N, C-alpha and C positions, 0 to 999 in steps of 0.2 A: 510849590515845593520843587518841582522839576526844574523850573527856571532858575531857582537859587543855586542849583547844582550845575546846570548846563552852562549858564552865562560865565561863571568863574572858570569853568573848564575850557570854554571857547577862548576866553581871555588868556589863560595860561598857555594854551596851544599857540595862539597867535603871537604872544610875546616870546614864547620859546623858539618859534620858527624865525622870528625877527632877530633874536640874539644869535641863533645858529648861523643865519645868513650873514650877520655882521662879523662873526668870527671867522668865516671862510675867507681865505686869502683872495684879494681882488686880482683879477687877471691883469697882467702887465702888458701894456702895449709895446710891441716889439719895434715900433718906429716912433721917433719923436714927432711932435706936431709939425715941425718944419719939413721933416722927411716925408710925412704923409702928404703935405701940400705939394712937394716936388713930384711925388708919384702921381698925384691927381693931375698935375699940370703937364705931365709928360705922357703923351698919347702913343708915340711910336714905340713899338716893343723893344727895339735895340737900345734906345735911349732910356726907357724905363728900367731895363735890366741894368744899365749903367748906374742908375739911382740906387737900385737894390744892392749892387756890388759895393758902391761907396758907403752905403749905410752899414753893410756888414764889415767893411774894412775899418770904419770908425769904431766899431765895437772891439775889433782886434787891437786897435790902438789903445782903447780904454783898458783892455786886459793886460797888454804887454808894456804899456808905458809909452810916453811920447818922447821922441828924440828931437833934435834941433830942427831937422828938415820937416818933420811932421808938425812941429809946433808952428813953424812959419806958414805951412799950408792950412792948418786949423784956423789961424788968425785970418787968413785970406777968405776962407770958406764960412766964417762965423755968421755973417749976415744971412746967407741963404740956408745954411745947414744947422745953425744954432750951436749951442755948446755940445761938447763931446758927451755922449750918453753915459749915464752912471748906473751902478747896480752891483750886485754881488757877482762873483765869477759865474755861478750857476745861472743867474739872470741874463748876463751878457752872452753866454754861450747859447742859452735858450733863445735869445733874440736873434742870433745869427741863424740858428736852425729854422726859426719861423720866417726869417727874411728869405732864406733859400726856398722854403715851402711856398711862400707867396710868389716868388719869381717863377717857380715851376708851374704854379696855378695860372699865372699870366700867360706863360708860353702855351700851356695846354688849352686855355680858353681861345687864344687866337688860332691855334692849330685846329680846334674843333670847327671854327668858322671858316678858315681858309688855310687848309693844310699845305698849299703850294706857295704861301707867302714867303718871299725871299728873306724877310727879316727873321724868320724862325731859326734857320741854321746859324745866322750871324749871332743872334741872341744866345743860343745854346753854346756856341763856341766861346763867346765872351764870358758867360756864366761858368762854364767848365774851367776855363783858364783861371778865373778868380777863385773858384772853389779849390783848385789844387794849391794855389798860393796861400789861401787862408788856412787850409788844413795843415800845410807845412809850418805855418807860423803858430799854429795851435798844438803842435805835437807835444810840447812839454805839458800842456794842460791835462793830457790823459794821465800822466804819472802823478800830477799834483791834485787830481780830483779828491776832494776831502769829504764829500757827502753824497748821499743818494741822488739829490737833485742835480748836482753837477754831472754825475755819471749818467743819469738818465738823459740830460740835455746833450751830452756828448754823443750818446748813442743815437739820439734823434738827428743831430747834426750829421753824423756819419751816414745814416740812412738816406737823408736828403742829398748829401754829397754823392753817394753811390748812384742815386737815381739820375742826378745831373750828368755824372761822368759816363754812365751807361748810355744815356741819350746821345752824348757827344760821339761815342764810338759808332753809333748807327748812322751818323751823317755821311753823305757822300763827300769825297775829297773836295777841298776848296778849289774852285776853278782858277786856273792860272790867268793872270791879267795879261792882256795883250799890250805890246808896246805901241806907241803912236804910229809907227810905220806899218805895223800889221793891221791896225784899225783902218788906215787910209787905203791899204791894198784891198781890204775886204769890201769897202764901199764901191770900188770900181769894178 
């Protein structure tokens, strides 16, 4: 008699959990498969940051629309980068926030292994410059935020951007490049 009660109860719990899991929203990948491949193939930090920056810029294009110059570049990049990402405003803004977060993590990981690596300041400066540009291009999104998901993703984006910009302010000044004449004098 106990089995007749327990087995249906176990079945209902298992079925109920399966339905609940199926109804939960699937997590969205913030990079396209082609972008993931580009990140994996790019081992040097500064070049990898360039991949993250371009991926974020592609989402800004998807949000703001494509002009003639961008359309030409998109056609040129289509084989390596794939189609322009799609999604709701909230999803695309969230993608940018997570791309920034992944870029920060990549910088932090290298810094933990080799804090004197000369690619770190270069990568941070590049990411900070792109962050400023992307935030400027998304200023209108703040006023147009229509739902809580968009507002939340904009806040996450701002938090990641602040972290990037703060890191850039802590960098030493960019060393001045020597002219060819100064380099040859230094050797003698």
